[in-house]
N, C-alpha and C positions, 0 to 999 in steps of 0.2 A: 335817493329813493331806495336803492338796494340796501343801504345801510339801515334805513328805517324798517324795511321788511325783515332783515336778519334780527334786528333788535326785538321786534314783535314776536318772531318765531321763538326766540330764546325765552321771552317772557311766558309764552304759552307752554313751552316744555317745562319750565320751572314750576309754573302753576299746576301743571298736570302731575309733576312729581310730588308736589306738596299735597295735592288732593289724594294721591295714591297712598302716601305715607299716613295721612290722616285716616283714610279708610282702613288700612292695615292695622293701625293702632286701635281704631274703633272696634274692629272685628275681634281683636285679641282681648278686649276687656270682658269681664264676667258679666254676662247678661242672661236673662231668662227667656229671651225671644230673639228672633233673627229679623233682619231688615228685609224689605221686599227685594232688594237687589241680591242679597245672599240667597234668599229662597229661590229666586229665578235662576241664579247661577247654579245652585245645587241641583235643582230639578232638571235644568238643561244638561248638566254633567251626568246625572243618573240616567236620563233618557238616552243620551248619546251612548253611555256604557251598555245599556240594555240592547240598543240597536246594533252596536258593534259585536256584543257577545251572542246575540241571537243565532247567527249562522253557525258559530262555533259550537254552541249548545246543541243545535239541531244535528250537526254532523257527529258530535260525540255521542248523542243519544242514539242516532242511527247505527253507528258502529257498535255501541253497547248491545243494542237489540240483536244485531247480526251475530255478535260473539255469543250472546246467550242462546241464540237459536242453534248455532253450531254445537255448543256445549250440551244443549238439550237433546239434539239428535244423537250425539255420541253416547250420552248417558242412556238414552232409550235403547240404543244398539246393545250396550252392555247388559241392561236389564233383560232384553229379549234373549240374548245369549244365555244368561243365567236361567231364565225360564225354560228355554229349550233343553238345558242340561238337567233340569229337575227330575225327569223320568229316569235318566241314567244314574243320577245320584241316589234316587230312591231304590233303584235296582241294586246298586252297589251296597247300600245299607242292608237290604234284605238278604243279599248273598252272604255278606259278612256275618250277619246274625245267624243265618242257617249254618254257616261253616263253624261258627263258634259253638252252636248247639251240638253239631255233629262231633266236634272234638271233645266236648264235655261228656257226651254219651259214651264215646269211645274210651275215654279215660276212666269213666265210672265202671263200664263193663270190664275193662282190663283189670281194674283193681279188685274185682270180685272173683277172678279166676286164680286157681292154684298153680297154673302154669305160667310161663313167661310169654309176654307178647311184645312185638316190635311194631310201633306205629309207623305207617307209611302213607304216601299220597299217590294217587293215580296220575301219571304224567303223560301217558300216551294211550290212545284207544282208536283203533282203525274203524272207520264206518262200515266197511264190508265184513268186519269181524266183531261188530258191536256187542253181540250176545255170546261171543266165544272167548275173548281174551282181552287183556290190557297189561300195561307195563307200570310198575311201581318204582319209586325212587330209593329203594333199599336193595342191597345185594350181598355178595359174599363178605365184604368188609364189615357189614352190619350183623353178620352171623346167620344169614339165610342159607338154607340148603333146599334142594329139590324135595318135593313131597310134603312140605309144610302146608298146613291149612291156612287159608286167608279168610278173614271175616270183615263184615261191615258192622256198624253198631247194632244192626238189626239181627244179623245172623250170618251163617256160613255162606260164602260166595264162590270159593274156588280153591285151587291148589297151585303152589309154586312148581312150575315145570322146567324152568331154565333160569340159572343164576349167573349174573355177570358181576363185575367188581362193585359197581354202585347202583345197579338196577336189576330187576327180576321180571320174568315173564309169568303171568298168572293165567291159567286156564280156568274158566268159570264152570260152575256145576251144570251148566247147560250143555257141556261137551262130554264126550265119552271118556276123555283123558281123566277128568276129575271124578267121573263116576266109577272108574275102575277100582274094584276092591273097596268100595265105600260101604262099610257096614254101619247100620243104624239101629237105634232102639226107639220104639214108640211107647210113650208113657200113657198107659190106660189105667185109670183109677190107682195110680201110684205103683203099678206093676210094669216093668219093662218087657216089651215084646219085640223080638229081634227080626231083622230082615236085611236085605241089601238092595242098593239102588240098581235098577235095571236100565233105565233110560230117562231122557227128558222128552216129554210129549210137547213138541213145539206148536202143535195146533191148539192145544188147551193150555199151554204154558204151565204145565204141572210136572213135577218129578214123580216117577213111577217106582215104588218100592215093592219088591217081590219076595217070595219065599217066606211069607208070614203064615204061621200055622193056622189051620182052620179053627173056627169057633173061638177065635182070639178075643172076640168082643170089641174090636176096634170100632170107633165111631168118629164121625166128623168132629173136629175140634181138638182131638188128641195131638199133642206136640211131638215132634220128631227130633231126635238128637243123634250125634255121632256116638257109636258104642265104644270106641277105643280098642276094639278087638283086632283091627287090621290096619296096617300102615302107620304113618306118623301122626294120625289124628288122635288127639286125646279124647277122653270120654266127656260127654256132656255139652258139646258145642251145638247150639240151637240151629236147626236146619229149616224147619217150617211147621205147618199145621196140616193135618189130614182133612181133606174135603170130601173124599169119597172112598169107599171100600167095596171090592168086588172079588168074587172067586176067579181063579185063573181058568184057562180054557179046559184043563183036565179035572178041575174040581178038587185038586189035592192040596192047594194052598190058596192064600189070598193075596191080592195086590191092593196097595193103598196109593191113592193119588194125593200128592202133597203140594201145597202152595208154599213157595219159598218165602221166608221172612224178609230176606234181603231184596232190595229193589235192583234188579239187573240193569234197568235203564238209567239209573242214577247212582253211580259209584264214584266217590271222590276220596274220602278218608277211609282207610282200611287198617287192620292190624294183623300181623302174621303171628301164628301161634307156634311156639317152640315147645315141643313135648319133652319133658325131662326124661333122662335115661331110667330113672327109678320107676316111673309110671309105665314105661315100655317093658321093663322086666316083670312088673306085676301083671 
């Protein structure tokens, strides 16, 4: 009985192997269509693959979304930081443009003068002495000496009063130090009319010029220059413009109130005027 059962089992196995070989051979032949069995097997395999891949695709998509979210947050932070820096960047651009314009004006004015000038920059200015003095980055090694005139691109601003090796101390026209022995000429209809600086009126922010002869004809709008008659100041440095003329308290001469051309509140680029020995002899 067992022998018969074993023989039948062997026959079934052989028959199965033959059927499998026939199916494989049949599937490898060139055909334009597939059998029902192949379609079922392919569909079942594809479905199983989709079911197996679905969790992995979901997890991958989830991680991709999270990664993109983090990247978006980081990118937004960078953009926000750049936007916050725009006002500072704009301010830097405007400051550099203004500084370049100042330098161009300084070089242009310097080139029109017959005397030598030394360009310098303000490096220190005390708040409690804001309208009195400042320090520049040029000194004795650059040829500076005490008494030299200091100008901005707009006009005269002060006098060198103390010189170090690489820096100098400048007293502004608003102080009595710079006003001392400052002789000026006021141009009226092409004629120079002389006087000297008396003081700076801090209440009106005007320079007061005295000892102007009576009936001089001065009028608002006349420009005031250095006369070159006293000290190290050469002739012709622009100081300001007359805004008012009045008789002195004794009626013997006139006083002129002068608006400075230079802006005492905003001093950055300056140039120091070096008067030539020949002009001093003249």
